[in-house]
N, C-alpha and C positions, 0 to 999 in steps of 0.2 A: 504494500500500500504506500502510495506517495505521501510523504509527510512534508510540511512546510512551516515556516515561522517568518514573522516580519517585525522589524523594529523601525520606528520613526522618531526623528528629532527635528524640531523646528529651528528656524533662524533666530538669532538673538540681537537685540540692540542695547548697547550700553547707554544709560541715561546720565548717571553721575558717578564720578570716582575713577573711571578708567584713565591710566593703567595702574592705579594704586593697589589693585588686587594682587599684584605680584609682590607687594611690599607690606602686606598686612593691613591694608587700608579698608575703607568702607565704601561700598558701591550699591547702586540701584540699577537693575537691568530687567529687561522683559523679553519674553519670547514672542515671535511673530508667526502666526499661523499661516500666513500667505505663502511662505516658502518652507520647504522641508527636505531633509535627506531620508531616504528609505533604503533599508538593507533587507534583502530577502534571502532565505535559506531554504533549499529543497534537497530532498534525499538524492543521493548519487552513489555510484560505485567507487568513487574516489573523493577525497577532499579537494575541491577546486575553488580558487578565488578568481572570479571573473573581473576584468576591467570594466569600469563604468563608461558611459558614452562621452564623458568629458576628459577621459584619460588620454595622454599624449602618446598614442601608439600608431596612428595612421594619418598620413598627410598627402596632399595632392602632389607635392614636389619637395625637393630638398630645401629650396628657398623658403617655401611656406613653413616647413619644419623649423628652419632657422629663426624665422620671424616670430612664430608662435612660441617657441621655447624661450626666446629672449624676453618676450612679453610676459609669459606666464610662469617661467621658471621650470624646474624639474620635479616639482611635487606632483603626486598623483594619489588617487583614492586607494589604490591597492595596498600601499604601505600602511595607510591608516587602518585598513581591515586587518592586516597582519598584526599590527600593534594591539588592536582590540582583542584578537584571539589570544595573544600572549598574556595580556593583563587579565582577561577573563579566566584563563586556565590557572594562572598563578593564584588568583583570588579563591577559586574553588578548591585548590589544593590546600591553601592556608586555612580555609574554613571547613575543610574536610567534607566538601560536597562531592559526591561521586560523579565521575565523567566517563566511566569505563563501559557503560552499557553499549553493547555491540551495535544496536540499530541506530545509534546516534553518532557513530564514529566517522561516517563518511557523508559529506554533503557538498552542495555547490552554493557558494555565497557570492552575491552580486549587489551592487548598489546603484542608485540613481539619485540625483539631487536637482532641485529647482532653485537652490540658494545661489544668488549671484556670486561669482568668484572674486576674491581679492578686493572686496569693498567694505570689509569690517562687519559682516553679518554672521560671523562664526560658522562658516561652512565646513571647515575641517573638523571641528569638534562635534558638529552635528553628525557627520559620517561615523565618527568613533562611537558616539552614544547610540546611534541607531544600530550599529553593529553589536554593541553590548546588549542592547534590548532584544535583538533578534536571537542572540546566543542564550540569553536568559529564557526566552520562550522555547527555544529548541531543546535545551537541557532541563527544562521544567524547574527552574530555580528562581530565587528572588534576591535582588540586591537593593538595599535601601537607597533613596536618591542621594543622600550625602556621601555614601560610600561609592556609589556609581560615579559621581562627579570626580572623586579623587582618583578612581581607576582611569577615567578618561584623561585627566590631567597627566597622570603618570605615563600613559601611552604616548602622548605627544612630547612631554617634557623630557622624560628619561629614556624612552625607547627610540624616539625619532630626533631628539635634540632640538625641538622647536621651543623657542622661548615663549612661554604662555603662563597665564594665571588662572585661578579657579573661577573667576566671575562667569565666563561664558558657560562653563560646564554646569555650574550650579543653576543658572537660569534655565538651561536646557533640560536638566534633569528634573527640576521641580515644576517648570513651566509657569506661565503667568508673570506677575510683577514681583520681584524678589529684592528685599533689602538684605545685604550681606555684610557681616563683620568678619573680615578675613584674617584676623590675627590667629596665629597658631597657638594651641592645637585647634583645628577646625572640626566642627561636628554639626549635627542637625540643629543644635541649640544656637549656632551661629547665624541661622537664616530665619527671616521673617517674611511671611507672605503678605503683600500689600494688596488692597483693593484697587483695581484699575480705575475705579470711579474717582479716586483722589487725584488722578493725573489730569492735566489740561489736555485739550485735543493735540495729538501728535501727528507729525507727518514724517515719514521715512523716505529719504531720497539717496541715490547713489549715482556715481559716474559709471555708466555701462562699460567704459573702456577698462575699468579696473585699475588697480595700483600695484603695490608690492605686497608680497606675503607679509602678514603682520609680525610673524616671528622675527623677520630680519630687522624691523624697526625696533621691536622690543629688546632684541639682543644688544643693540647699541645703547639703549637706555640702561639696561641691566649692567652692562660693562662700566658705564659711567658711575652708576650707583656703587658698584663694588670697588671702584677706584676712589670713592669718597668725594665725588663731584658735588660741590656746594649747591649749584643751581638745581640739580636733580633732587638733592636732599630737601631743599626748601619746597620744591614743587610737590613732592610726595607728602611732606608734612602738612602743607596747605590742603 
C-alpha cells in the first residue's frame, strides 16, 4: 500500500528586532499564509531526495547557467532536506524514539515552494521545517514547536554553516504573530502568542529580482560582533 506524508511551513516577516535574535534580543515576527514550502514523502524502494523545481540543475545554455548562478548563488533545497533528515534522526535517537520499522525505511522526499527567493521571507527555513513536519508524520512522532525551531536552526547553522537566528524558525513553527525573548536558554516559556488584531494594517512588498542570501549578510555582522565592533554592539543593545 502506498503511504505518504506532507509537511508545510509558511513564509515569515520580521516586524521588530531583526537581527537581534542572533544576539539574545527580543523580536516580533509573523507568518504569512500566502506563501509556503511543502515537502512530501511517499513510499519507495529506495530513499531518494528529489530536487525541487527551483533547484539549479538545468539551464538553456552555459551562459544562462553562469548568469543564474551568479545571481542566485549555489544554494539549493536538496541540502536543506539532507540537513533536516540528519537533525530529525539525531533528535529521535537522543529521545529514544524508534526509527527502525522496516516499512518506513525507504521513501522519496521532494519539495516545492511558492516563497519568493532571497527577499527576506525565510524561504530556506520554511523548507527545513516543512521537511521536519513531513518526517514527523511519516515516522508517526511528535516534536514540540520550541524544540522543532531549535532543530531547524541547528540544521542551517551547524550542518550547513548558514548564519541564522531563531526568530524565523520560531515564527514558522508556532505560526501567527509571535513575541520572542531570545536570551538563552530558550524554551517554550520564551515565546508569547500575540493577537493579530493588535497590529495596524500591514503591507508586505519585495523586489522580485531578489538580493543576496541573508546568511552572507548576517555572517558579516556576526564577525563584527565577535571582533567587538562598537557600532554593532550599540545597535544590538538598542
